[in-house]
N, C-alpha and C positions, 0 to 999 in steps of 0.2 A: 425403561426401567419399571419393574413391578415391585411393589412393596407388600410384604406380608406382615401382619400384626397379630401377636399373641398378647392380649391385654390382661391386666390385673386391676385391682382397685387403685386408681390414681397413677398408674404407670403401665408401660408395655414394652415388649421386645419388638423391635422393627427390623426386618431383614429385607434388604433390597437386592434384587437379582436382575441380571441382564437377560436378553432373549435366549441365550444359551444356558441359562440357569446357573451362571456363575455368581457367587455372592460378591456384590460390589460394596455393600455397607451393612453393618449390623450394629445396633445400638439400643440402649435403653432410652425411651422417650417419656417425658412427663406428661400426664394427662390432666393434672390439676395443679394449681399453684401451691407453693409452700404454705403451710399453716391452715389450709382449708381442709375440712373433714373429707376423707376419701369415700366414706360409706354413709351418706346421709340418711338413707332409708333403712338399711339393715342394722345400723348401729347408732349413729349419733342422733337421729331424729326420734328414736323410740320414746323417750320420756316427754317429748314436746307436745303441746296442744296443736290443733289443726293449723292455726294461723302461723305459729312459730315454725312448725314443720314445713309448711308451704314456703315460707321465707328462706329457710335453710336450704331446701332442695333447689330453689331458684338461684340462690347465691352460689351453690356448688356447681350447678350446671353452667352458669355464666363464667365461673372460674375455669371450668373444664373447656369451654369453648376457646377462651383466651390461651390457655396453656397448650391445648392440642394444636391450635393454629400456629403458635410459635414453634412448637416442636416439629410439625410437619414442614413449615417454611424453612427451618434450619436444616432439616434433612434434605429437602429439595435443593437448597443452595449448595450443599456439599457433594451432590451427585454429578457424574460426568455427562448425564443426559436427562431428558425430561421424564417425569413420572407419568405413566399411562394408566396405572390401576393401583388400587389399594384393596387388599383382601382382609376381611374381618370375619370373625366367628359369627355364624348366623344367629338370629333371634326370631322368635315366633312373630308372624305377621300380625297376629291379633293380641300381642302383648299390650296390656292396658296402659293408659297414661293418666287415668284418674288417680289423684294422690290418695284418696280414701281407700281405693281398691289396692293400691301398691303397698299400703301399710299392713295388709293382711296376707297370711299364708295362702298360696305358695309363692306369691309374687314378691313379698318383701325381701326374700333371700336372693332374688335375681335382679331386682330393680336397678341397683347401682351398676351392676355389670352391663345390663342392657343400655343404661344411660350413656356409659362410656362408648359403647359401640355405635349408638345413634349419633353421638357427637362426632366421633371419628368419621362416620359416613357423611354427615353434614359438612364438615370441614373439607373433606376430600372432594365432594361434589361441587362445592363452591369454587374449587380450583380447577374444575373441568376434568377431574380424574374419574375413571370408571370405578365403581365399587363392586367388588366380587365378594359374595358370602360363601363361607365354607363350613362344613361339619367337622368339628375338632376331633370327633371320635374316629373318623376314617380318612381324613385328608392325606395323612402320610402314606397309608396303604394305597390309596387311589393314585397318588403321585408316583409311588414305586411301580405300580402297574404300567403307568404311562412311560416311565423311564426305562423299564425292563432291565437290561444288562447294565445300565448306567446308574441304577438306583443307589447302590451303596456309595459309589464315587460322589454323586451329586449331593445326597442327603447327609452322609456321614463324613465325606472327605474334608469339608471345611474345618472340622475339629482338628485334623492334623495340619491342614494348610494355614489356618488362621490362629490356631491355639484357642485356649479357653477364653471366654465361655462359649460353649456350643452345647446347648441343652435341648431337652424335648421341645421347649418353646421355640427355639431357633429352627429346629427341624420342621416343626409344624408351620411356622411362618413361611419358611422356604417352600415347603410342599404346597402351601396355598398359592404362592406365586406361580408355581408350575401349573396348577389347576386353572388359574386365571388365564394362562397362555394357551390352553388347549381349546381348539374349536369345539363347540357344544356337541357336534355330531361324532366326535372321535370315539371309537369303541373303548369302553371301560373308563370313560372320562367322568362318569357320574353325571349329576345334574347341577352344575354350578349355577348360581344365580348372579347375574351381572346387571347392575342398574346404571343407567346413564345419568349425567348431571341434569 
């Protein structure tokens, strides 16, 4: 089973696919506990001094670790087979982690999103799952090239077969699982990045 994730602030769409790219599960997963600010850097931490800001970010990250672990464990328990990989939207390798830097543009607008992806990757690796990173701008078109004549059936068919919701997030997450399944040397596969635990 391969899981593709399209995340937002505090929650995500998770689509699980079989080796044949059939959707086995789709669900919303929570990435932070109820009542905890979902955007500590971009929104909630702006008026705080450095010490309070640091404490808020640490509290949200700890909550994100707990909530994400619970969500992924619940997903894994519901599946008919083991998860082998989780696909996440890529983030820059050199994205800073210094809180003083994160408070400034251009980082403050992206810091919370990167935190959720890093937490998802950490939780997945802790479970022995491969982490595949994808480019949200072209993952669907890359997957369509790989699928060729099956692209419409695989990427759009679940809307008719499963009913709503089947949104762009769902298609992107499914496409990411397809790219994670492609050997790196396959023509037109792009350059997926897979990291081991």
